[in-house]
N, C-alpha and C positions, 0 to 999 in steps of 0.2 A: 939568168940572174936569180939568186936565192932571195926569197921573201922572208922578212921577219915574221914572228908568230902572229902578231895582230893583223898584219897585212894578209897573211895566209888565211886567217879566219875570215877576213872580209872577202877575199877572192873566192873562197869556198861558198860563202853565203850568197854572193852574187851569182855564182854559177848554178846554185841550187834554185835560183828564181825567187829570191826574197823581194818583198815589196820595198821600193825606194820612193821617198817623197819627191815629187816633181813640181808641185804647185801648192800654195797655201795662203790663206788669209785669216789672220787672228783678230782683225778689226780693232787694232790698237791705236789707230790714228785718230784725228779729229773729225774726219769725214770719210765717206766711202772712197776706196782706192779706184780711181777712174781708169787706171791702167789694167785693172782686173775685171771691172764690172761696167755694164751700161744699164740704164734705167728705161723701162718702158712706160709710156704715158698713153693710156687709151681707156675707153669705156665700152669695149666690144663684148665684154662678158665671157671672153675665153672660149666662145662656142658652146658654153655650158649654161647659158642664162644666168650667169653670175650677176650679183647686184652691186658690185663696187666699180668705182673709177680709180684707175691706177695713176698716182701722181708722183712727181719728183719734187718733194718738198719736205722740210724737217718734221712736219706734223705726222707724216706717214713713213718717212725713211730717214734714218740717222745712225751714226756711230756714237755710242755713249758708254763710257766706263768699260771699254774693251769688249763691247758687244755690238753686233748689228741688231738694230731694232726696226722691225717692220710692223707698223701699227695701223690697225683698221679702226676707223671712226664712223660713228653714225652722224651723218650730216647731209643736207640737201646739196646736190651737185648739179650744175647745169653748165656744160662746156660745149659750145658750138651746137647747141640743140640736143646734146646727149644728156639725159637726166638720170641721175642715180641717187640712191638714198644712203650710200656708204662710200667712203674713200679708203684706199689702201696703197700698197706698193708692190712692184715686181721688178726684180733685177736678173741679169743674165751675163754670162761670159762670152756671148756671141761676138765674133770679130776681135775678141781679146785672147781667148784661149779655147781650144777644143782638143779632144783626145779620142783615140781608138784603143779601147781596152784599158783597164786599170781598176783600182779601188777608189771609190768616191765616198767621202765620209764627212759627216757634219755632227757637231755637238750643239744641241739646242734644247730650249725649254719651250714647250708648245702651249698655245693659248686655249682656254676653255670657253665653251659656250655653244649652244645649238646653232648651226648655220655657219660656224667658223671653220675654215678649211686651209690650213697651211700646207705647203708642199715643197719638197726638195726633189728635183727631177731633171731630165735631160731630153734635148731634141737634136735632130741632125742638123749639122751646119749647112748641108746641101740636101735637098730632097731628091736624091738621085734615083730613087725607085718610084717616085710619084707622090701625090698629095697624101695628107694624113688619112690613115695610118700606114700606108704602104711603105713609107720610109722610116717608120718606127717611132716609138716614144718609150723612155725608160723612167718609170716612177720609182725613185729610191725610197721615198717616204711620203705618204699622204695621211692626213689625220682629220677625223671628224670630231669637232670640239665637244660633242655631247657623248662621245665614247672615250673617256679619258684614259682607259687602260688598253686601247687597241690602235695599232697603226697598220697601214697597208703598203704593199709593194707590188707593182704591176708592170707587165710588158704590154704594149699596144703594137699591133702589126697587122699583116694580112693585105687587104686591098684598100683603096680609098673609101672613105665614108660614103655610104652606110654599110659597106661590106667589110668593115674593120673587125678585128678580133682582139680580145684582151685575155690575159692569163695572169693570175696571181692569187695571193691569199692573205687574209689579215693575220696579224700576230697579236695575241692577247697576253700582256705581261702578267706573270704570277705575282709581281711586286706592286702592281697597281698603276699609279697615276703618272702619265707622261707630262702632265701640266705642272707637276711638282719637281723642281730641280732639273738639272741638265741630263740629257741622254744622248747616246751616240748611235747614229743611224748610218748604215753603209751598204753599198753593193759592190761586189767583186764581179767584174765583167770580163770574161775571156771569150775566145773564139766560139766555143761550143757550150758555154754555160753562164748563167747568172746566179750568184749566191747573195742573199740578203742577210744582214746582221743587225741586231739590236743589242746595244750594250755588250758587244763581244760575243753574243750567242748567234749562231747561224739559225735562221728561222724559216728559210725556204730556199729551194733551188729550182731553176727552170732550164731545160735543155732543148726544148722544142719550140720552133717558131717558123714563120714563112713570110714571103712577100710576093705579091702578084707581079712585082717589078723586076724580080731577079731570083736566081737560085740561092739556096741555103749556103752560107749563113746570112744572106740578106734578110732583113735590112740592117742587121747589127754588125756590119763589117765596114762601117764608115765613121768618120769623126762626128762626135756629139759635143754640145756645150751644156753647161749647167744653168739651172734656173732656181731661184728662190722667190716665193710669193705667198701672200696671205689673201685668199679669196673669201668672199662672203656669199653664202647661198649657193645656188647652182645645182646641177644635177647630182653631184656627189655630196656637197656639203649639206644640202637640204635647206628647208625654210628656216629663217632666223627665229629663234624662240623668244617669247616675250621676256623670259628670265635672263637672256644673254645681256651681259653688262659691257657696254662699250665705254672707252676704247679697249681693245684687246691687243696684246703684243706677242709677236713671234720673235723670240730672243735667241740669237745665234752666237755661240762662243767662237767657233772656228769652222772653216771648210777647208778640206785638203784633198789632194789627188796623189795617189801612189801608182807606180807602174813597175813591172818586172824588168 
């Protein structure tokens, strides 16, 4: 069968391994799309001594004017004896969607303030190589609110805590402030490499990792799901500054996944 010229170009592009969008959320509805996301509610502190309680309520999590809003608020929280000084939200695609390899991309405006810690990241659907971090973690974007021109991308792997290993590096934007306007953060994950991008610029690549639970390319040869959250304080975010003005908002325009 002969292909017309447009179809021929499409066939050539696909054979060359072009990225194709397989999943997307533009947050254009009136509420979170429950077919794509689930919401976590807990005050465990993420294992990092974080200071927030994650809620499923409009004050902390909503879809508004075509954007996902995750809002951290300063308030006294007491839920079943768990007391916190801040509230926020955390969502994930676990049991809705997961992927092995691909390009994972988000457009977002990040919140400012010392102790404010938004993240776009991935965890394994099954911990087939053992507990964290033997089964891995992929941090596509993490941000410290008191460093407005810098974002972080990191891999976590190795053996279960405390013998875990991490590797990554920060990227400082020559254009300045990630809290001003929307920026695009992405990682391209393939069998033997991870490449991080900020606003279309490749900012780092990692090709070496390991797992005590299996041979290379473990642990990054299994399906992972996406997470979005806004933490307060903790080991990475640091103490909350007196000058930090709450509420603060992590504002997401879209999240999408592409595969070859």
